[in-house]
Structures are given as C-alpha cells and as structure tokens.
N, CA, C and O of each residue as an XYZ file, in Angstrom:
320
protein
N     -81.798    -37.753     19.249
C     -81.835    -37.976     17.228
C     -82.409    -39.472     17.186
O     -82.230    -40.326     18.055
N     -82.990    -39.585     16.233
C     -83.204    -41.189     15.859
C     -82.257    -41.747     15.873
O     -81.111    -41.297     15.895
N     -82.868    -43.582     15.854
C     -82.091    -44.483     15.683
C     -82.165    -44.706     14.116
O     -82.931    -44.269     13.258
N     -80.978    -45.627     14.070
C     -81.316    -46.028     12.432
C     -82.529    -46.711     12.106
O     -83.110    -46.304     11.100
N     -83.045    -47.673     12.746
C     -84.119    -48.687     13.338
C     -85.561    -47.506     12.754
O     -86.277    -47.563     11.754
N     -85.517    -46.655     13.751
C     -86.735    -45.211     14.030
C     -86.385    -44.736     12.227
O     -87.319    -44.717     11.426
N     -85.158    -44.435     11.857
C     -84.957    -43.855     10.767
C     -85.881    -44.754      9.531
O     -86.768    -44.280      8.822
N     -85.511    -45.782      9.529
C     -85.581    -46.957      8.284
C     -87.704    -46.677      8.218
O     -88.453    -46.293      7.320
N     -87.957    -47.154      9.773
C     -89.485    -47.399      9.542
C     -89.677    -46.307      9.119
O     -89.644    -46.365      7.889
N     -90.001    -44.598      9.718
C     -90.333    -43.341      9.096
C     -89.838    -43.341      7.711
O     -90.470    -42.472      7.111
N     -88.929    -43.962      6.869
C     -88.843    -43.568      5.553
C     -89.685    -44.827      4.918
O     -90.337    -44.604      3.899
N     -89.689    -45.782      5.333
C     -90.772    -46.899      4.917
C     -91.816    -46.492      5.338
O     -92.582    -46.854      4.445
N     -92.599    -45.832      6.300
C     -93.973    -45.509      6.209
C     -94.377    -44.153      5.216
O     -95.528    -43.933      4.837
N     -93.066    -43.206      4.842
C     -93.379    -42.422      4.575
C     -93.473    -42.562      2.744
O     -93.905    -41.667      2.017
N     -93.055    -43.650      2.361
C     -92.737    -44.688      0.884
C     -91.843    -44.021      0.471
O     -92.257    -43.482     -0.555
N     -90.734    -43.704      0.688
C     -89.311    -43.193      0.231
C     -88.255    -44.100      0.173
O     -87.838    -44.681      1.175
N     -87.687    -44.290     -1.227
C     -86.918    -45.189     -1.644
C     -85.342    -45.084     -0.865
O     -84.765    -44.002     -0.767
N     -84.944    -45.967     -0.505
C     -83.540    -45.943      0.007
C     -82.818    -44.975     -0.794
O     -82.388    -43.915     -0.339
N     -82.681    -45.390     -2.094
C     -81.655    -44.938     -3.189
C     -81.870    -43.326     -3.072
O     -80.850    -42.666     -2.870
N     -83.172    -42.605     -3.187
C     -82.991    -41.156     -2.477
C     -82.660    -40.567     -1.521
O     -82.123    -39.460     -1.554
N     -82.953    -41.275     -0.396
C     -82.324    -41.087      0.852
C     -80.656    -40.738      0.691
O     -80.003    -39.738      0.992
N     -80.311    -41.955      0.114
C     -78.751    -42.237     -0.121
C     -78.450    -40.927     -1.211
O     -77.473    -40.202     -1.028
N     -78.897    -40.824     -1.755
C     -78.430    -39.774     -3.210
C     -78.375    -38.438     -2.532
O     -77.450    -37.655     -2.747
N     -79.493    -38.144     -1.606
C     -79.534    -36.683     -0.699
C     -79.008    -36.633      0.125
O     -79.063    -35.504      0.613
N     -78.241    -37.521      0.839
C     -77.516    -37.286      2.012
C     -75.608    -37.627      1.929
O     -74.731    -37.664      2.791
N     -75.620    -37.828      0.389
C     -74.232    -38.107     -0.021
C     -73.338    -39.223      0.415
O     -72.125    -39.307      0.608
N     -74.914    -40.524      0.554
C     -73.724    -41.210      0.925
C     -74.061    -42.595     -0.129
O     -75.025    -42.470     -0.885
N     -73.343    -43.773     -0.165
C     -73.571    -44.565     -1.102
C     -74.789    -45.654     -0.697
O     -74.871    -46.046      0.467
N     -75.955    -46.231     -1.977
C     -77.231    -47.010     -1.240
C     -76.857    -47.676     -0.827
O     -77.618    -47.993      0.088
N     -75.533    -48.630     -0.837
C     -75.161    -49.786     -0.613
C     -75.101    -49.556      1.233
O     -75.800    -50.157      2.049
N     -73.952    -48.414      1.548
C     -73.538    -48.414      2.966
C     -74.910    -47.604      3.673
O     -74.773    -47.394      4.878
N     -76.123    -47.161      3.099
C     -77.191    -47.280      3.951
C     -78.006    -48.189      3.799
O     -79.003    -47.950      4.482
N     -78.068    -48.870      3.394
C     -78.414    -51.113      3.402
C     -77.367    -51.434      4.829
O     -77.876    -51.749      5.905
N     -76.157    -51.327      4.684
C     -75.441    -51.858      6.058
C     -76.198    -51.055      6.949
O     -76.900    -51.762      7.673
N     -76.302    -49.990      7.138
C     -76.576    -49.187      8.209
C     -78.320    -49.971      8.619
O     -78.749    -50.474      9.658
N     -78.841    -49.790      7.487
C     -80.323    -50.148      8.091
C     -80.553    -51.616      8.590
O     -81.539    -51.952      9.246
N     -79.643    -52.368      8.248
C     -80.037    -54.129      8.255
C     -79.066    -54.384      9.210
O     -78.984    -55.554      9.582
N     -78.118    -53.363      9.822
C     -77.284    -53.405     11.306
C     -76.008    -54.618     10.588
O     -75.375    -55.589     11.004
N     -76.095    -54.097      9.719
C     -74.154    -54.377      9.567
C     -73.372    -54.018      9.281
O     -72.459    -54.623      8.718
N     -73.450    -52.199      9.723
C     -72.537    -51.236      9.898
C     -73.216    -50.601     10.913
O     -74.431    -50.722     11.067
N     -72.425    -49.856     11.693
C     -72.985    -48.784     13.060
C     -73.046    -47.058     12.335
O     -71.937    -46.525     12.294
N     -73.828    -46.493     11.973
C     -73.543    -44.926     11.382
C     -73.392    -44.097     12.313
O     -74.169    -43.840     13.232
N     -72.108    -43.547     12.022
C     -71.743    -42.548     13.003
C     -73.041    -41.657     12.970
O     -74.057    -41.840     12.299
N     -72.674    -40.360     14.114
C     -73.611    -39.790     14.393
C     -73.965    -38.520     13.419
O     -74.977    -37.820     13.436
N     -72.841    -38.443     12.583
C     -72.603    -36.705     11.617
C     -73.390    -38.375     10.496
O     -74.102    -37.740      9.717
N     -73.525    -39.406     10.223
C     -74.167    -40.155      9.040
C     -75.577    -40.494      9.090
O     -76.349    -40.722      8.158
N     -75.836    -40.485     10.729
C     -77.097    -39.981     10.999
C     -78.108    -38.964     11.045
O     -79.333    -38.988     10.924
N     -76.991    -37.780     11.318
C     -77.652    -36.266     10.732
C     -77.728    -36.521      9.268
O     -78.879    -36.795      8.930
N     -77.277    -36.519      8.755
C     -77.289    -36.418      7.115
C     -78.577    -37.148      6.430
O     -79.281    -36.590      5.587
N     -78.854    -38.909      7.067
C     -79.709    -39.457      6.947
C     -81.033    -38.764      7.056
O     -81.856    -38.666      6.145
N     -81.184    -38.132      8.685
C     -82.373    -37.516      8.696
C     -82.315    -36.718      7.580
O     -82.904    -36.917      6.518
N     -81.627    -35.862      7.841
C     -82.066    -34.769      7.139
C     -82.129    -34.720      5.870
O     -82.679    -33.715      5.419
N     -81.687    -35.593      5.027
C     -82.100    -35.723      3.903
C     -83.870    -36.599      3.510
O     -84.512    -36.587      2.460
N     -84.184    -37.269      4.853
C     -85.585    -37.796      4.693
C     -86.183    -36.366      5.022
O     -86.833    -35.808      4.138
N     -86.040    -35.879      5.979
C     -86.804    -34.820      5.968
C     -86.893    -34.159      5.359
O     -87.954    -33.537      5.406
N     -85.906    -33.774      4.347
C     -86.278    -32.758      3.075
C     -86.809    -33.426      1.850
O     -87.027    -32.579      0.985
N     -87.076    -34.557      1.489
C     -87.148    -35.238      0.941
C     -88.773    -35.290      1.127
O     -89.539    -35.355      0.166
N     -89.321    -35.242      2.895
C     -90.863    -35.341      3.134
C     -91.248    -33.776      2.614
O     -92.245    -33.491      1.950
N     -90.262    -32.884      3.059
C     -90.994    -31.549      2.879
C     -91.147    -31.249      1.636
O     -92.063    -30.464      1.392
N     -90.484    -31.664      0.708
C     -90.319    -31.327     -1.060
C     -91.712    -31.872     -1.035
O     -92.601    -31.029     -1.153
N     -92.141    -33.371     -0.876
C     -93.203    -34.301     -1.152
C     -94.760    -33.014     -0.849
O     -95.674    -32.791     -1.643
N     -94.605    -32.553      0.196
C     -95.484    -31.879      1.199
C     -95.833    -30.839      0.363
O     -96.919    -30.621     -0.174
N     -94.493    -30.035      0.290
C     -94.694    -28.763     -0.891
C     -95.486    -29.119     -2.379
O     -96.326    -28.368     -2.875
N     -95.162    -30.073     -2.823
C     -95.130    -30.550     -4.163
C     -96.907    -30.396     -4.163
O     -97.488    -29.565     -4.861
N     -97.645    -31.424     -3.190
C     -98.897    -31.892     -2.968
C     -99.623    -30.562     -2.806
O    -100.747    -30.507     -3.304
N     -99.036    -29.212     -2.031
C     -99.604    -28.145     -1.413
C     -99.930    -27.140     -2.913
O    -100.942    -26.549     -3.291
N     -98.581    -27.289     -3.489
C     -98.657    -26.492     -5.078
C     -99.571    -27.038     -5.606
O    -100.464    -26.234     -5.874
N     -99.794    -28.080     -5.904
C    -100.541    -29.110     -6.839
C    -101.723    -28.484     -6.742
O    -102.208    -27.936     -7.732
N    -102.368    -28.480     -5.489
C    -103.490    -28.326     -4.624
C    -104.132    -27.364     -4.791
O    -105.341    -27.298     -5.013
N    -102.979    -26.099     -4.650
C    -103.202    -24.843     -5.057
C    -103.635    -24.513     -6.810
O    -104.463    -23.696     -7.213
N    -102.827    -25.385     -7.574
C    -103.622    -24.860     -8.509
C    -104.155    -25.760     -9.290
O    -104.023    -25.810    -10.513
N    -105.101    -26.886     -8.242
C    -106.210    -27.347     -9.052
C    -105.631    -28.492     -9.593
O    -106.176    -28.915    -10.612
N    -104.684    -29.089     -9.180
C    -103.949    -30.078     -9.715
C    -104.288    -31.593     -8.858
O    -103.950    -31.657     -7.676
N    -104.880    -32.632     -9.433
C    -104.808    -33.778     -8.666
C    -103.970    -34.912     -8.580
O    -103.955    -35.718     -9.511
N    -103.104    -35.110     -7.336
C    -101.796    -35.889     -7.553
C    -102.630    -37.083     -6.854
O    -102.209    -37.295     -5.717
N    -103.556    -37.802     -7.183
C    -104.144    -38.799     -6.958
C    -103.535    -39.954     -8.000
O    -103.621    -39.973     -9.228
N    -102.820    -41.014     -7.008
C    -102.332    -42.107     -7.853
C    -101.122    -41.503     -8.446
O    -100.918    -41.951     -9.574
N    -100.228    -40.607     -8.044
C     -99.060    -40.481     -8.185
C     -97.967    -40.495     -7.198
O     -97.558    -39.624     -6.430
N     -97.635    -41.593     -7.396
C     -96.006    -41.769     -6.621
C     -94.791    -40.751     -6.654
O     -93.930    -40.451     -7.481
N     -95.248    -40.215     -4.890
C     -94.097    -38.887     -5.768
C     -92.618    -39.287     -4.880
O     -91.575    -38.675     -5.109
C-alpha cells in the first residue's frame, strides 16, 4: 500500500484536486490535508479509501478520454 507521501505525489502528478479525492473517499478535505502535510497519521483504512478514490478518479478520466476519442471529440485544453 502506498504511503501518504506517495499518494500525494501521484495525486499531484495526475492533476487531481484534493477536494475530489476527499469527497470520493468520504473524508473531510481538511483531514486529507492534515494527512498529506504530516499533521495527522492516516489509518490503514483511511489510506485504502484514499487510494481507491484516486484510482477511481484516474480511471474515470481515462475512460472519458477514451469515449471522447471514439466519438471524435478532442479534449485538448479541457481540464478533467
């Protein structure tokens, strides 16, 4: 399982806002911020929910891009 630092780096690299992950993971945005900044230690359950949420968001974006490409729609310049 990823550490919270690895998660944060992956989230930032993917261009996903923390608020999106927090909402999908069912945790408060401030709590996620505390985790990411080392002010609180996430439980294994927290890490699991956070990672599952990020994976789902990334997969949703990938699938949307795939569908757009299949329909001949350019997403160039569109922030997903």
